[in-house]
C-alpha positions in Angstrom: 29.4 -25.8 71.6 26.8 -28.0 69.7 28.2 -31.0 68.0 27.3 -31.1 63.8 28.0 -34.7 63.4 28.1 -37.8 65.2 29.3 -41.6 64.9 28.7 -44.7 66.3 31.3 -47.4 67.0 31.5 -50.7 69.2 34.2 -52.8 70.8 35.5 -55.8 72.9 38.0 -56.3 75.1 39.7 -59.3 77.1 42.5 -58.8 79.8 43.1 -59.7 83.3 42.5 -56.3 84.6 39.2 -54.7 84.2 40.7 -51.6 83.5 42.7 -53.0 80.7 39.9 -54.8 79.4 38.2 -51.4 79.1 41.2 -49.9 77.5 41.1 -52.8 74.8 37.2 -52.4 73.8 38.3 -48.5 73.4 41.0 -49.8 70.9 38.6 -52.3 69.4 36.2 -49.5 68.6 39.0 -47.3 67.8 38.5 -44.0 69.9 41.0 -45.1 72.5 43.0 -42.0 71.7 40.5 -39.5 72.6 40.0 -38.0 76.2 36.3 -39.2 76.3 33.7 -37.1 78.2 30.4 -39.0 78.7 27.2 -36.7 78.0 23.6 -37.4 78.4 21.5 -38.5 75.5 20.2 -35.7 73.1 21.1 -35.9 69.3 21.2 -31.8 68.5 19.2 -30.4 65.8 20.8 -30.8 62.3 23.4 -33.2 63.2 24.5 -35.2 60.6 25.0 -39.1 61.3 28.7 -40.2 60.0 29.9 -43.7 59.5 32.8 -44.5 61.7 35.3 -44.4 59.2 34.6 -41.1 58.5 33.9 -40.1 62.1 37.3 -41.2 63.6 39.4 -39.7 60.6 38.0 -36.1 61.9 39.1 -36.5 65.5 42.3 -35.5 67.2 44.8 -37.9 69.3 44.4 -36.3 72.9 41.4 -34.2 72.2 38.6 -33.7 74.6 35.6 -36.0 72.8 32.0 -36.2 74.1 30.4 -39.2 73.7 27.5 -41.4 74.8 28.7 -44.6 75.9 27.1 -48.0 77.0 29.4 -50.2 78.9 29.5 -53.6 80.8 32.1 -55.7 82.1 32.1 -59.5 83.7 34.9 -61.8 84.8 32.2 -64.3 84.9 33.3 -66.8 82.7 30.9 -67.8 79.7 28.7 -64.7 81.2 26.6 -63.0 78.4 26.8 -59.2 78.5 25.7 -56.5 76.2 25.9 -53.1 75.5 23.5 -51.3 73.1 22.8 -47.7 72.2 19.2 -46.9 70.8 18.8 -43.6 68.3 15.7 -41.6 67.4 15.7 -38.7 65.0 12.6 -36.4 64.3 11.6 -35.8 60.7 11.8 -32.0 61.7 16.0 -31.7 61.5 15.3 -28.4 63.4 14.2 -30.7 66.5 16.4 -32.6 68.6 16.4 -36.5 69.2 17.4 -38.7 71.3 20.0 -41.4 72.2 19.3 -44.3 75.1 22.1 -46.6 76.5 21.3 -50.1 77.9 23.6 -52.5 79.5 22.5 -56.0 80.0 23.3 -59.9 81.2 22.1 -62.8 79.4 20.3 -60.9 76.7 21.3 -61.6 73.2 22.1 -58.7 70.9 18.8 -58.4 69.0 16.9 -58.0 72.4 19.2 -55.7 73.8 19.1 -53.6 70.5 15.5 -53.5 70.3 15.4 -52.4 74.1 17.7 -49.4 73.5 16.1 -48.4 70.1 12.5 -48.8 71.7 13.7 -46.6 74.7 14.9 -43.7 72.3 12.0 -43.5 69.9 9.3 -43.6 73.3 11.2 -40.6 74.7 11.2 -38.9 71.7 7.5 -39.9 71.0 6.5 -38.2 74.6 8.6 -35.2 73.8 6.7 -34.8 70.4 3.6 -35.1 72.2 2.6 -38.3 69.9 -0.1 -40.6 71.7 1.3 -44.5 72.2 0.4 -47.7 73.9 3.6 -48.6 76.0 2.0 -52.2 76.5 2.4 -52.7 72.4 5.2 -54.5 71.0 8.1 -52.7 69.7 7.5 -53.4 66.3 4.1 -52.3 66.4 5.1 -48.7 68.0 7.8 -48.8 65.8 5.6 -48.6 62.6 3.1 -46.2 64.2 5.9 -43.8 65.1 7.1 -44.0 61.3 3.8 -43.9 59.8 2.9 -40.3 62.0 5.4 -38.6 60.1 7.3 -37.1 63.2 9.9 -39.8 63.7 12.1 -40.6 60.7 14.7 -43.1 61.7 15.1 -45.0 64.6 18.4 -47.6 65.0 20.4 -49.2 67.3 23.9 -50.2 67.9 25.2 -53.4 69.7 28.2 -55.3 71.4 27.6 -58.3 73.3 30.1 -60.9 74.1 30.6 -63.7 76.6 32.6 -63.5 79.6 36.3 -65.2 78.8 36.1 -68.8 79.7 39.3 -68.6 81.8 37.9 -65.7 83.9 39.3 -62.8 82.2 37.6 -59.5 82.4 35.4 -59.2 79.2 34.4 -55.5 78.7 31.9 -54.5 75.9 31.6 -50.9 74.9 29.2 -49.1 72.4 29.4 -45.3 71.7 28.0 -42.4 70.1 30.9 -39.8 69.3 30.2 -36.5 68.9 31.9 -34.1 66.6 32.2 -30.4 67.3 34.0 -28.9 64.2 
C-alpha cells in the first residue's frame, strides 16, 4: 500500500468542547467524513500532488485515510496558535521526499511555514547527502538546495488563529492527505 497521490488542506474550528472544535476544524478542512490515520512523514516516490478539490472527490466517506497532520488547540482568549506542514520533494521522482509537522504558539503564519518548510528540506538534504550550514538563514539554504539540482520543490501549508475571545476552544489543523488508489 503505497500512496500515488497527496493533497493538502487546512481548517479552523471553535466550540465550547475541545473535541468538537477539532471536529469543526476537520469540517472546515473538508476531511471530517474519513477515518483518519496519522502516519509519519514520507512523500512516496512518484507521488503526485493534487489540489484539495481534486483530492477530496477521490475519497470515500468512512474510508481509512492516511494523513500527516499538524494540530494545535487553545482555550486561552486571543492566544495565537499555528499548525504547519512543510514539504520537500527531490528532482528524481524515483526517490522519496519529506513532510514535516510544526505546531506553534505565538508565531505568525510566515514564520511557522518557513520553519516547517526548512525542516522538511533539511531532512531531505541530509538523506541526499547535501552539505549545508544549518546556521544559515532558510532563504539562503533554500536557494542552495534548489541550485544543487537535487531538491526541486519545497512548500508549506499553514493555518493560524487567535484563541476565541470568549474562551471557546479554538483548534487549527493542517493535513497532507494520501490517496492510495
